[in-house]
N, C-alpha and C positions, 0 to 999 in steps of 0.2 A: 246609645239610645236604649227606653225601655216604652211599657206602655202600663199607665195608669188612668183608670175608668171611676169616675163617681157618677151616680147618677141618684138622685131627689126624685120619687112619687109621693103619695099624698101618704100611704101605708109605711113609707121610709126608707131606709138609705140601701144603696146595693155597690160595693168598692169590688173592683178586679183591680189586679198588680201581676204582670209577669216580675220571673224571677229570673232570667237572664242578663247579665255583667259581662259583657264584652270589653278587653281591656288588649287592644295590638289584635293577635291572634287568637290568645288565650281567654275561651268562657268557661265561665264560673257559673254560679247558683245563689243567690243571696236575696232574701226577705227585704221586702222594699214598705210592706206594711207597718207601721209602728201602731201598738194599742194601748189604750190608755185609761183605765177603766177601775171608779169609785163608786164609793154610795151617790148618785143620783150625778154623776161623772162620769161619760161615755163619749171615747173620740180615735178618730183613726187619723194618721198623718201618712202621704203619700207626694214620692218626689221624683221629678225627674231633671236631672243635671250634674256634677261631680256630685261623685259619689263620697270624698273629702268631708262637703260643704256639707251636703245632708246630714252625717254621722255627729260633726260637731256642733250643728245649729239643735240636733234632737237630742244629743246629749246635754247641750246649754237648759235646752227645754225642761227636758225631763228633772235636771237637776235642781228646776227654780222652785219645782211640785213637789220634791220628796224636802226641800225647804220650807215650806209653807205654803204657797203662794196660792191663793184661792182662784178660783176663774169661776162665779155662779153665771154667766151667759158665754156661749160661743165665742164668739166673735172677740170675748176680750182673751180666749184662751188664742187665738187669731192674730190678736196683736201682738200678746205676747211671744209666738212665733216668731212671727215678723221681727220684733227686735232682736229676737237671738239670729236671723240672719243676717239682718245689718249688722249685730254685733262681730258675727265672721267673715262680713266682706268689709269690714274695719280691720280684722287683720290680718287677713288671706288675700282679697282683693288683689291687694297690686301685686306682692309676689304670682300668683296665680298666672294673670296677665301678661307680666311679663316674661311668663314659660311657657304662654301662647296657649293656656287655658282661658278659655272665658266663665265669664261668673254669673250660671244660669239658671238658678234653681227655684224652678217653678213647685206648686204646692197644694195637693188636694186635703183639703182638712174638712172632716164633717162629723155629725156629733149631735148628742145634745146635753147642756147643764143644766143643775138644777130650775137656774127661773127662766128657760129658756121652754114659749110656750111650746114646742114643735121642734122637730129635728133639725138641721140644717146644714150648711154647703156650701163651701167659700174655695174660692181658689187665689192663692197667695203668689206674685209675683216677687221676682230675686229682691224691686227696691224697697218690699215692705209692707205695699199698700194691695189692696183687695177687691174681690166683688163678692156680691154673695148671690149661689144661682139659686131661683123662683122657677115661675108656674110657666113664665117664656122661651127658658133654658134649662129643660132639666138633667139633662148630664153637661162633661166637663172631660176631658180626655189631656192628661199631660204626657210630651216624648213621643212618640209616632202617633201624631194623630189621624193623619193623610185618612189610612184607607179604611178607618172604620168606623167613620161619620155618618155614610148613609144607611147606612140599615135601621140606628138611633134616629136618625130626624124623621125618618118613613114609620116607624115605628111604637116610640116611648114621647107621651104623655105623661101629662102631670096623674092622666085618671089610673094610670097605667100599671098590675097588681108588682109587688113584689117580684113573684114568677115570671113574668114578662119581662123584667127589668133587667134580673140575670139572665135569662136564653138570650135574650136581643146582648147583652152584654158581651155575653159569652161567644155569641157568632159576630161582633164586632170585634172581639181579641182576636177570632179566628179567621178572620179576613187580614188583618194587619199581620198574620204571623205567618201564612201563606205567601204574603208581598217582598216580607222584610226580615232579611237573616238577622235582625236585631232583637228579635223579638221570640217567646218560644214556653211552652211549656218547663217550666209546671208553674201556675197560676192558684194565687191566696184571695180567697173572695173572703169578705166582710159584711156581714145580714144585722143591721138593724132596724127593727122594730117600733115605731114613733111611743114615747111614751115608757118604752119600760128600761131604758138604763143597762142594759144587757146585748153586748154583740158576739155575733157568734163567726166564727173564725174557720172558717175550709179550706184544703190545698185539696185543689184536681192535678194530676200529672197525665201527659197526653192519653197513656193506657186506660185512661177513666173517659175520657172521652171523645176520644177518635170514632169511637162510633158516629156523635153527634153530628162529624165534623167530618163523616165522611158520605151519613145519607143529608147534612145540610146542600155538600156538593152536588148531592144525586137530585135532591129538589129543585136546585138552582136548575139543571140543564130540562129536569120534565117544565119547569114552570117556561123557560123560554121556548121549547119546540109550542108549549101551547099558544103563543105569543100571534095573534095571527099577519099574514105576510101581503093581505093584498094590498096594503099599503103602499108596497114597496116597488111593487110593478112599474108604476109611473116610473119611475127613475131606470127597471131594469130592461125595461121597454125602450126606452131612449137609449139604450147601450146593444141592441140588441138591432135596433136602426141601424145607428152607427157600425158595426161589423157589416150589416149587409150592402152599406152603401163604396165601405172602401171592396169588399168584393166586386 
């Protein structure tokens, strides 16, 4: 399992991916974000699913770019990557599933190409079809997604700053990390400002952010303590009446 998060706000894109790779009882670290940048061409690819499928699809996609294929809009690059996923499926799906492995590559692709009016964010399914993320859905998670959505739903909108997006994104990752043993530090972060055509990448270790994680835990406890309790009296009073009747 993995944790990959893509966020689109009005000013740009934020991407976060953990680096933990679990195979049986073995745990290693491996980069899960692929970046490609050249003149007026900036995109990132993050995936959740079989590592072998991901590596092969990325290699095929990179090979096409190196051979001179041109994409002037991001959706065309997404279509192209989807074709490479389907190519891998034709080559490997039958043998993988015969061995008990599900062909399940889900992909987040974000960026901006020369003829895009703004930055874009897409979710590509294993079948090769996709959806574009917009104002109604400013983020998407692939992998271990259940634990980290709540804070994003409560805090993010299209109007959020990139600083807020990264802060909320890290706390979403941290909520997942403390609830699942297959997601952990280090994390890779990619930032993209609209119309800049330059992606910035940064890796954070547990040591870098453990104070933020600890502060968040304390802030949650203090916030919980501040929640009024008078609304609970009706229920607890019934419990007391029940106890008195038993006596």
